[in-house]
N, C-alpha and C positions, 0 to 999 in steps of 0.2 A: 373563422371562429363562429360567425353568425350562421353559416351553413351547417356546421356541426350541431349547434344549439337547435336549429329548426329540425334537423334529422332526429335528434334525441327526443324533442317534443312530439314529433309525428309518431315515432316508434312507441313512446309512452302512451299516447292516446290510442293507438292501435291495440296495444297490450290491454289497456283498460276495457276497450270495447270487446275484445275477445273474451276476457274474463267475465264480463257482464253477460255475454251470450252463453257462455258455458255454464254459468250459475243461474241463469234465468229459469223460469218455470217451463216445464215440458207441457206443451199443449197437444201432445200426441192423442189423437182420438181413435186409436186402433180399437177394433171391436173383437176382443177375445184372443188375440195372439199373445204368446209369451215373448219374453226377451229372446235374443238370439242364442243365449246360453241355455234357455229352457229352464232356468232356475227360479223365476219369479212367477207369482200367480198371474193368470190372465186377467187383465183389467179392461172393462168395457162398459158400453151401454147395453151389453148382453143381447146381441142379435143372434138368434139361433137359426140356422139353415138346415136343409136336408139334402141328401144326395143318395142316389142308388149305388150300391156296391155289392160285390160278391165277397162274402165272408164265410169261410169254411165250406165252400161249394154252394152256398145258398144266396140268392139275391135278397138283399135287405135294404131298408131305408134308414140310413145313418143320420144321426144328429151331428152337425158340425158347427164350429164358430163361424163368424162372418168371413174369415179367410179360407173356409173350406177344410179346416183341420178337424179330424175326427174327434168326437167327444166320447168319454168313457165314464163308467160308474164302477164303484168299488162295492162288492157284495157286503162286507161288514158294516158299511155306513148305515145310519138310520136317517129318518126324515129330519131329525133335529141335531144330529151329531156326525161330524166328519171323522173317520178313522185315519185319514191321510193328512198329516200335518208335519211341520218341520222338515226333516230330511226327505220324507216320503213326498212332500209337496214340491221338492226340487226336481224329482223325476216325473211327477204327475201334477203339473201346475193346475190348481183349481180354477174353474171359470168363475170369476167374481164380477160383480156389477158395481159400478160407481154411481149409477143413476138411482133415483128413488123410484119406488113402484116396481111392478112386475117387468121381467124381461120380455122382449118381443120376439116373435118368430116371423121370418121372411116367408115362410110357407105355412099352410094350415096344418096343425098338429092335432091328433086325436086326444093327446094328454094335456097336462097342465104344467106350465112354466111358473116357477115361484122363486123367491129369494129367501134364504135362511141365514141368519147371523150365527156363524160358528167360529171355530178357531182360525179359519182361513179368511174371515171377513164376511162380506155379503155374497155368499156362494149361491150360484144359480143351481136350481134343481129342476129335474123333469120327473113328474109323477112321484115326487118325494125323494128322488135319488140325486145326491149332489153330483155335479158334473166336473170332469177333469179333461185335460189334454195329456198326451203322452210325449215326453221329450224325445223318445225314439222315433216318432213320426216327424219326418223332415219336409214332407210335401203333402198338399191336399190329397185326400183319398186314401192315404196309407192307413193301415189298421194293425200296425206292428205290436200294439199293446193288447190285442185280443187274446184272452185266456191266460195272461201272465199270472203265475203262481195260483191259478185256479180261482182267482178272486177279482180280476180285472176284465171287464167286458165292454165291447162297443155299446154305446147307447143308441138304441133304435127308436123309431117312432112308436113301436108297439111295446115299449118297456112297461111292464105292469106297475100299478101303483104300489109304492113301498109299503110293506106290511100285509099286502093282500096274499091269500094263499097262492102258492106257485110251485112249479116243479123244480127239482134241484138242477142247477145248470151243469152242463158238461163243459169241456174245453171250448166248444162253440156255444157258449152260454148266452149270447145275445138273444133277446126276444123270448126268453124261457117262460 
């Protein structure tokens, strides 16, 4: 009987420990990746990187999150308002920052990184364009979101300042 009682006590303590671990705070310090389902906004200290890639037959310098996942912008966005929220943000997780101050770049960028508070939280912007990932990209370097619906484009290091005069983008609308 004493052995059964010890076994029960040991199992109870193990169960309590497992529950405490499962309910404990998440100290994940990932920098920009979304959850495996791709349905939550990217949360990070907002480290932006760059990589060279060929998009629509042209070599460009893409902006990526810290894990190398391509970042995108949405043409209807403004420097103060994100047009992609709710269900849209499930497919296009916004890059948000949990740190105070400006996001950082691992590489020198000709433009400006900032953070704007919008419907998605503290969303990272490049030259006034809110940045997103695409849930259809499953590995670094993919650009599957380029040109979708004629409004989604890869964010490049040469992305013009939001609101500046610019040419109308085509399906290959990066760097227009």
